C-alpha positions as CSV (number, residue, x, y, z in Angstrom):
1,X,-115.1,-124.9,5.2
2,X,-111.8,-126.3,6.3
3,X,-110.2,-125.5,3.0
4,X,-111.0,-121.8,3.5
5,X,-109.2,-121.9,6.8
6,X,-106.0,-123.3,5.4
7,X,-103.0,-121.0,5.3
8,X,-101.7,-120.4,1.8
9,X,-98.3,-121.4,3.0
10,X,-99.5,-124.9,3.8
11,X,-98.7,-126.2,0.3
12,X,-98.8,-129.9,1.2
13,X,-102.3,-129.5,2.8
14,X,-103.6,-127.5,0.0
15,X,-102.2,-130.0,-2.6
16,X,-103.9,-132.9,-0.8
17,X,-107.2,-131.1,-0.5
18,X,-107.0,-130.1,-4.1
19,X,-106.4,-133.7,-5.2
20,X,-109.2,-134.9,-3.0
21,X,-111.7,-132.3,-4.5
22,X,-110.7,-133.4,-8.1
23,X,-111.1,-137.1,-7.3
24,X,-114.5,-136.6,-5.8
25,X,-115.6,-134.5,-8.7
26,X,-114.4,-137.2,-11.1
27,X,-116.1,-140.1,-9.3
28,X,-119.1,-138.5,-7.6
29,X,-120.2,-135.4,-9.4
30,X,-123.7,-135.7,-8.0
31,X,-122.2,-135.3,-4.5
32,X,-120.1,-132.3,-5.5
33,X,-122.9,-130.4,-7.3
34,X,-125.0,-129.4,-4.3
35,X,-121.8,-128.3,-2.5
36,X,-120.2,-126.2,-5.2
37,X,-121.5,-123.0,-3.5
38,X,-119.0,-123.8,-0.7
39,X,-116.1,-123.9,-3.1
40,X,-116.8,-120.9,-5.3
41,X,-115.7,-118.3,-2.7
42,X,-112.3,-120.0,-2.6
43,X,-111.6,-118.9,-6.2
44,X,-110.3,-115.7,-4.6
45,X,-107.7,-117.7,-2.6
46,X,-104.0,-116.8,-2.8
47,X,-103.1,-120.4,-3.6
48,X,-103.2,-121.0,-7.4
49,X,-103.2,-124.8,-6.7
50,X,-106.5,-124.5,-4.9
51,X,-107.9,-122.1,-7.6
52,X,-106.8,-124.6,-10.3
53,X,-108.5,-127.5,-8.6
54,X,-111.7,-125.6,-8.1
55,X,-111.7,-124.7,-11.8
56,X,-111.1,-128.4,-12.6
57,X,-114.1,-129.4,-10.3
58,X,-116.3,-126.8,-12.0
59,X,-115.4,-128.1,-15.4
60,X,-116.1,-131.7,-14.4
61,X,-119.5,-130.7,-13.0
62,X,-120.4,-128.7,-16.1
63,X,-119.4,-131.7,-18.2
64,X,-121.5,-134.0,-16.0
65,X,-124.5,-131.8,-16.4
66,X,-124.0,-131.6,-20.2
67,X,-123.8,-135.3,-20.6
68,X,-126.5,-136.3,-18.0
69,X,-129.5,-137.9,-19.5
70,X,-131.9,-135.8,-17.6
71,X,-131.5,-132.5,-19.3
72,X,-133.9,-130.7,-16.9
73,X,-134.3,-126.9,-16.9
74,X,-132.5,-126.7,-13.5
75,X,-129.6,-128.7,-14.9
76,X,-129.3,-126.4,-17.8
77,X,-129.3,-123.3,-15.6
78,X,-126.7,-124.9,-13.3
79,X,-124.5,-125.8,-16.2
80,X,-124.8,-122.3,-17.7
81,X,-123.9,-120.8,-14.3
82,X,-120.8,-123.0,-14.0
83,X,-119.7,-122.2,-17.5
84,X,-120.1,-118.5,-16.7
85,X,-117.8,-118.9,-13.6
86,X,-115.2,-120.7,-15.9
87,X,-115.5,-117.8,-18.4
88,X,-114.7,-115.3,-15.6
89,X,-111.7,-117.4,-14.4
90,X,-109.9,-117.3,-17.8
91,X,-108.6,-113.9,-16.6
92,X,-106.9,-115.4,-13.5
93,X,-103.5,-113.9,-12.6
94,X,-101.8,-117.3,-12.8
95,X,-101.1,-119.1,-16.1
96,X,-101.6,-122.6,-14.6
97,X,-105.1,-121.6,-13.4
98,X,-105.9,-120.1,-16.8
99,X,-104.8,-123.2,-18.5
100,X,-107.2,-125.3,-16.4
101,X,-110.0,-123.3,-17.7
102,X,-109.2,-124.3,-21.3
């Protein structure tokens, strides 16, 4: 919620928050997965740094669901939903964000 309140001109704060999100997604994807619904609305943020980090997080979570040993039906649906969001983001206005999708 705090990330959504950040001013797009606060580049240092957004950069730190972006790094934090990426680190948590790398190390604790099972913690990030239930909270991804809080990040998705921020894909419409003005900050390409924030959008890029959220795309990175979504990619890591999709990879985690793909490689997890428990390939439950809920996991497959979640993975497909995350991949669909990534597919939509390949049309982002910023080239750096589009490159994160790939």
